[in-house]
N, C-alpha and C positions, 0 to 999 in steps of 0.2 A: 502493501498498498503506501503510494507515495504522501509523504505528511505535508501539509499547507496547514502553519501552526495561524496564519491568520485567517483560518474559515474555521468554525467550530465543526467539534464535530457533531451536534446534537444539532444536524441540517435535515430538516424535511420541508422546510417550503419551496415549493417550485421554481425555477427560475435559472440560469446559469449564470453561475462565481467566479467569475478568473481573473485572479491579483495580479495586480500588476507589479512585481520584483526589480528594480533596480542596484540589488548589492552586489549583485558579480557584474556589473555593466561598467562604473566608476574605470577611467585610464590615467585619472590623477592630472598634472596640467593646472598646479598651482605657480601662484609670481613667488620665486624665493626671495626673503624680506631681509635687507639689509640696513645695520645699523650703525649710525655714525657716532663716539661718544668723543666728546670734547667739552669745551669751556664756552660757556655762553658770558655776552654784557649784563649789564644791568640795564640796558636800553629794549632785552628781547622780552618778550611778554611771559615766553613762557616759563613754567615754574624747573626749579633746577629739582631733578632728581627725578623727572617723570617721564616717559619713552613716551612721543610723542610722532604720530604721523607728517612727513612733509608734503607736501601739495607740488612742491618744483624750489629753484634757489631764490626767489623773492618770499616763499616762506619762512623759510630757514632765515633768510636775512631779519622780516619779522619776529621771528620766534627768538635768536640769538642774538640779535642786536647786530648793527653794522657793525664791518669788521673784526665781528669774532670771528673764534680758531672756527666755531661747527659752519656758520656761512660761508667760510673759504671752502671750506672741505667740502659742502652740498656742492658749492658752485666746481669745485674742480671733479667732483664723482659725477656728475650730470654731464661736464660735458667731453667722459667717458660711457660709461654708459646708463643709458636712459630707459629701459625698459624693467629693473626688479628693483621691487616696492624699497622706500628710504622712510626712514625711522631714524631718531635720532634721540639717546638721552643728554643734555644740558648738563653742567655744572658752572653754579657759581666759582665767583675764585675764592681763593680759601683768605678770610678774614685778616686770617695771619701772616698769610704772605706778602711777599716783595718782589717787585717788577724788578726785571733783568733793565739794565742801562749800558747803554755804548755814547764813546763820544765822537765825532768828529772836528777835527780842528785846524783851519786853514790858518799856514806857516807860515804864505810869501803870497801876495796880494798878486794879481794878475796883471799882464804886461799887455795884453791885446783882445780885443773882444773874443769870444768862443762861448762852450757850450759845454758844462760838465755835465758829462756820465755816472752821474749817482747809481748803485743799482741797492737796495733795500729786500731783498728778501727772491730775489732776481726780476723783482718790479723796478722798471725803468725813473727815475726822477733826473730830467732834464734841468740844469741848471745856467739860466745866462749868467756871461762874468761880462763885465767890461773893463778897460786900463784903469778906470777913476777908481775899480772900489780898492777901499782898505780889508782885510780881513777882517773886520767885525761885522764889514758891510754885504762882505759874501758869506758867511756863518747867518746872517740875515735871509740874505737871498734862499741859503737850501732849505731853511725853516718854510719859508713863502710856501717852496715848492712840494715839501714832503707832504705840506697844510694841504695845498690844491692837488693833491695824489689821491686824498680822498681815503677814504675804511680803507682801501685795499690794503695800502701797507700798512702792514702789521706795529709799526712804531707812531709815537706821537711825537715831534724836537719840539725845545726850546731854546734859544742864544743868548749866552751872558758873555759879552765882548765878543771874543773870536774863538768860543766854543760852542758847539753845540750840541746839547745833551741829546741822545735820542730813549725816549724809555717806550720796555712794550707793552702792550693795550691789554694784556694780561699780567696778572701774576702768576708765580710759579715755575720751577726752570725750563716751561717752554723757553721762553724768550733768550734763554743763552744758547741755544740754535738759530736766532737771525741771523741772517747770513747778510753784513753790510762791506761794501765793494765798490771802488768806481773801473767802467773800463771793462767790461763785459765778457765784450765781443771786437776789442781791439781797439775801441773808439780814442782819441787822441786829448790827453789835459789839457786846459787853454794854455796860452808860454807863460811861464812866469807863474801860475798858481802851483802851490802846492801843499798837499795837505797830511793830515794822520789821522790814520783810524785805531782807536781802541774797540774790539771786540765788546757782542753784547755779554754781558756775564753781571751775575750777583742775583739772578732770578731763583728765587727758594719760596716753599712751602706750596706743595701740588694740593688739588683739591682730595680728600677722602673719599674711596673707592663707594664705601658704604654697605649696605646689605642688599648687592646685584640681585640676589632669589626675589629678593621681593620687591626691585625695583623692575626685573625684567618681565617677571609674572610664567607662566604658563600656558597661557591662553595663546601667544602666539610664538612659531618657533624662527626667529633672526640665523638665519644659515651664514653671513658674513660678515665680521665686525672690523669696523675703520677703528685703531684704537690712537686717537690723537694726544691724548695725554699718555707719555710713555715710559714715567718715571718706575723705579724699581714696582716700589708696591704697591701701583696700580698693575703692573703685570701679576704680577704676585695673588693679585687679587682676582683677576678676568682666567688665569690660569688655574684657579680651585673651581670656579665656576663653571670653563670648561671641561671641568670632569666630572663637575657632578650632573651636565647635562646628559654628559657624551652615557653616560649610566643609568640602566633602569634607576628607577620609573619613568625618571623625562625621556631619557632617549630621544633628545632634538641637540644635538650638539654645534659648537657654529667654529670655522676657523675666523683667525682673528687675524688682522693684519696691520703692523706697526712697524716704523721706520727709526734707524741712530744714525745719528750724523755725529761724525770726529771721521778721526783716521784711523788706520789698523790698529794702534793701538789701545786708543780705547774702548773701539769697539771689540776688539778680539776681548778684551778686559772684562766687559758688562756681556756676553754672551758665553763665555766659557763656564757663569754661575749660573746660568737658566737651563732649566730643563722642562721645557713645555711642548708638549705637542701635537697642542691648537692653536700655538701664535708662530708666526711668522711674524722676524723682524728683518727687515732689509738695510742694507747697511749702504747709505749714500752721499760715504767720503763724505769730502767740504763741500757739497754741491748747495747750489743757492736755493733752493726750491724749501719749504719751510718743512718740519717733520709730519707735523699735523696734514698740510696739503699734499707730501709725498702718500700718508699713509691711508687717504683716501683713493689717492689715484691708481695704486696700488692693489684694491682692493678691486675698486672696477673694473682695473683691466684683468683682474685675476679670477672674482667670482662668476663674472658669466661663462669663462673659461671652463669653470668645473661642472657649472650645471650643465653644461652640454658634454661633454664628458671626462670626469674626474680622474682620468689617468694616462689622459694623453700627457707633455710634456707641455710648460710654461714659457719654455722659451723661445724668444726671440716676439714674445709679444709685447708691443708697442706701450708703453707710458708715457701717453699724449699730455703735455703739462709739465713734465718733469725737466729742468733743464738740467745738463749736466753739459761737466767744465771738465772733472779728472773722474779715472779708473783707478779701481783698486789693483798694482800690478798683479803679473797673476800669482806671486809663492805667495804675497799675502792675500789672495783670494779663497785662494787652492787653503790658505788654513784657514778663514774665518769660514768655510765651509764645513770643518770639522770643529767649530765653537759653536754654531746656531744660529750663524748668521746668513743671511742670503744675501743673493750679488743681482745688482745690476749691472747694463754693458751701455755704456755711452760711445755714440759715434761718431763720425767727423765735424757732423753739424751739430752736435751738440743733443740730439736728440735719445732719448734711451729706450732700453729696451729689458724687461724681465730675464735672467742669465740663470738665474735655475735663483726656485722658492725652496725654501728647507722648512721644516719646523725649529722651533728651540730645544727639539728633545735630544738628547746626546747619553744619557747615563740610564742604567741601572741602578734600584734600590741600596747595591751594597757598591756602589759608585764604575764600577765596573762602564765600558761604555756598550753602546747600545744602539743601530743604524734601524731599529724595526720601522719608529715611526719621522725617519730623515725627514721624506720628501713631504712634503703638507698635503701629496694626492695622497697618501696612503688610509690616514685617519676621513677625509672627506670618501676616500670610496669605500671605507670598512660601514661609514655611516648610511652610504645610500644601498649599499649590498642590505645590511639589515633592515634600513624601511622597504624593500621593497619586500624584504619577508613575513617582517611582521603586519603588513595592510596586505599581501596574498593570503595570509591567514586567518584572520581576519573575516578579509570576504569569505570564506571556503569554508571554514569551519566554525567561527561563531552559532551559537544557535541548536549545536549538533550533540548525540550524546559521546560518551568517551568508551571506543572497549578497547581490548590489546590487540585483537583478533577477531576477524571475520570471519564467526561462525554456523556463516549462512543466513544470514539474515535477508529479508527481501529488497529486491529493487526499491528505489527511493526513499527510505529507512536512512534520516540525515544521522548516523554514526560514524565515528571517525575512530578507525585503528589506530596502533605504531604503523604500519603498512601502508597505510592516504596519508601520514607525516611525511614518510621517507621520499615516496613516491612525487610527493610535492614539490621540496626541496630538490629533487635530482630534477625534474622538471624546470624548477626554476632556474638553477645554474646552467643546464644543458641547453634550452632554449630560452633565457631572458640574459641572463646575466653572461654568457656564455655566445651562442651564438648573434643574437638582436643587438647586445651591447656592447660583448666587445673588451668587458671589464673584469673577464675570470680564464684561466687554462686548465687545463689534467683534470679533464669531468674523470677519468680514471681514477687516477686518487681521488678526488672527492667524494667519488663515490665508493671505493672502497674502504676508506677513513669517518665514512658518514656514522654515526651512532644515533639510534632514535629507541627511547625508554618508554615505558608508563610511569608512569612515579608509584613506587612502591607502596607508599603508605596513603598517597591521594589520588586515587584513581581516575580526576578530573584534572588532571595536568599532566603533560607529555614534555619531557626532556630532552634536550636532541645538544649534540657536539658535533659541528663541522671545520672542517679546512681552508678556506676556501685558495687557492692559488692565486694572487693578484695578477696582474699585468703590473709595469713599472714604467713610468717614461723617461722617455729613450734622451740620452745625453751625450754617449759615449761611444768613438766608435774609436777602438784602438788593433794597430796592426803592427805586422813587422815586415820591412822588405827587404828578402835575403839578395840581392842581385850579385850575379855572375859576368863576366866578362869572356867568358866563351865556357860553351856545353860542345 
């Protein structure tokens, strides 16, 4: 007898009763959600510590404040990826925090008309100078030009005599990584003019991460996260949250992307102390783009690629909006890949591309080296495999009875057995994960090692242990050319 639970067994009234059941018809197709995490300004209308959906860049400006970290992150993200749903988690500056400062000091006055090409965070500020200007007048002109450039510049400026003081718009360590330089693209400093630049420094006091579980909730699955705040305490908090969400009962983890600005020594020292399998930290060396904008760019470049196919190599993926001047050399770059730091490449024209995105996971609990979660793809594809297994099982087995084996039950009865679960997992692996998606391989090994059993003390539960063999992203071809001069 076919089981139709929606119709009562005690039915005698004449008629044709046909239940339409869509439980097996769904094909998925959701839009993954991306979360931008960063600091807002007091002018932003969004309450701090509450996730909010973004309707666009202007919405981010309204909610986080013009010139804020989050407004700039949203602009950079949407310039790369227009498709995925975008949310933000805003933090107010720490009240006890300190904003980073730097100085620009004209030390010699110009002797000819010209334009000073000043760059702050890679954004050009053109300052017109004339030979009648004193150094103090040049300082005043620099302040006026920075102010006129608008909120997109991540600093404000003020002049006292011939010293321009730059102050980061946000308190915290984020301001220490704001790049200040002249002649980024080989421009010429006006004749006679000389400047002394003191890098941004002194920023301290980052927002406290807070209770991430409560702030994120469990109603929405944030698949990808761009961390504009990247201090050690923040990364540690998001690492803990990533592990919680990756495991049951939530089973809705995320990949987080952040960036680090510094030379090889500082990047290596930072990376080697971390061990985070769901966080990818891109070393941007000493290039001009702010760390928060760079995090949004990397997330926007990587997320759609991972959605489309989580096992494909990300090498060569463009990073539009990232400004590149220098690369780590080969030796240092290779070393950083053993210290939890990801890499980008810089072309001759300054455009940037992903070289390799790895996770910050490096060690087993005993401290021995472990590359199980080396590439960020690994945690991603295992998350996706689990999702396929879960959703398929829910569609196929929910509402059925459980039996250890089929002892001759009538066709149509909703009874799930050990063999049913095994057959489902094997079919999913071979026909969907392997043949259709191309995420896995070695079906024979998977079949031989798959174990399914009914729980010995809870007959309503089936346990299984499987060993999927993943495809890896391609990165290296190695060979040897044994030449001969005669044969």
